[in-house]
C-alpha positions in Angstrom: 104.8 135.1 133.6 102.8 138.3 132.6 103.8 140.7 129.9 105.1 143.2 132.5 107.4 140.5 134.1 108.7 139.4 130.7 109.4 143.0 129.8 111.2 143.5 133.1 113.3 140.4 132.4 114.2 141.6 128.9 115.2 145.1 130.2 117.2 143.6 133.1 119.2 141.2 130.9 120.0 143.9 128.3 117.3 143.4 125.6 116.0 140.7 123.4 119.4 140.3 121.7 121.0 139.3 125.0 118.1 137.0 126.1 118.3 135.2 122.7 122.1 134.9 123.0 121.9 133.6 126.6 119.1 131.1 125.8 120.3 129.7 122.4 123.9 130.9 121.9 124.8 132.7 118.8 126.3 131.5 115.5 129.1 133.4 113.8 127.6 136.2 111.7 124.1 135.7 113.2 121.9 138.7 114.1 118.5 138.8 115.8 116.0 140.4 113.4 112.7 140.3 115.4 111.2 138.8 118.5 107.5 138.2 119.0 105.3 137.3 122.1 103.3 134.3 121.0 101.6 131.0 121.9 103.0 127.7 120.6 100.5 124.9 120.2 101.7 121.6 121.7 100.1 118.2 122.3 99.7 119.2 126.0 98.2 122.6 125.2 99.3 126.2 124.3 102.6 127.4 125.7 103.2 131.2 126.0 106.7 132.4 125.1 108.8 134.4 122.7 109.5 133.6 119.1 112.9 134.8 117.8 113.7 135.3 114.2 117.4 135.7 113.3 119.3 135.8 110.1 120.0 132.1 110.5 117.2 130.4 112.4 113.8 130.5 114.1 113.7 129.8 117.8 111.1 129.7 120.6 111.4 129.7 124.4 108.5 129.5 126.9 108.1 132.3 129.4 107.7 129.9 132.3 109.3 126.5 133.0 107.0 123.5 132.4 106.8 120.4 134.6 107.4 117.0 133.2 108.1 113.5 134.5 111.3 111.9 133.1 110.7 108.8 135.2 107.7 107.6 137.2 107.4 109.5 140.5 110.0 112.1 139.5 109.1 115.7 138.4 111.4 118.2 136.8 110.9 121.8 135.6 112.4 123.1 132.4 111.8 125.8 129.8 110.2 124.6 126.5 112.7 125.5 123.7 112.7 124.9 120.0 115.5 125.9 117.7 115.4 125.4 113.9 
């Protein structure tokens, strides 16, 4: 997803705060401080997405779903997410 498409998604969903809340949920008293467009280095190569920094955690979600094979011959698509 290009920068323009990501920006459109953020605007349509009500801002980075709402996207963060919908993607990861929100903890009591938690506030989103900043969000950054970035690449996350993985064993299968770089993944473009958004890094979220809140008062309680650091989280990442890819801009596009990634394909993986949970069982041989089966393919599924899901967003790459990390939450610490």
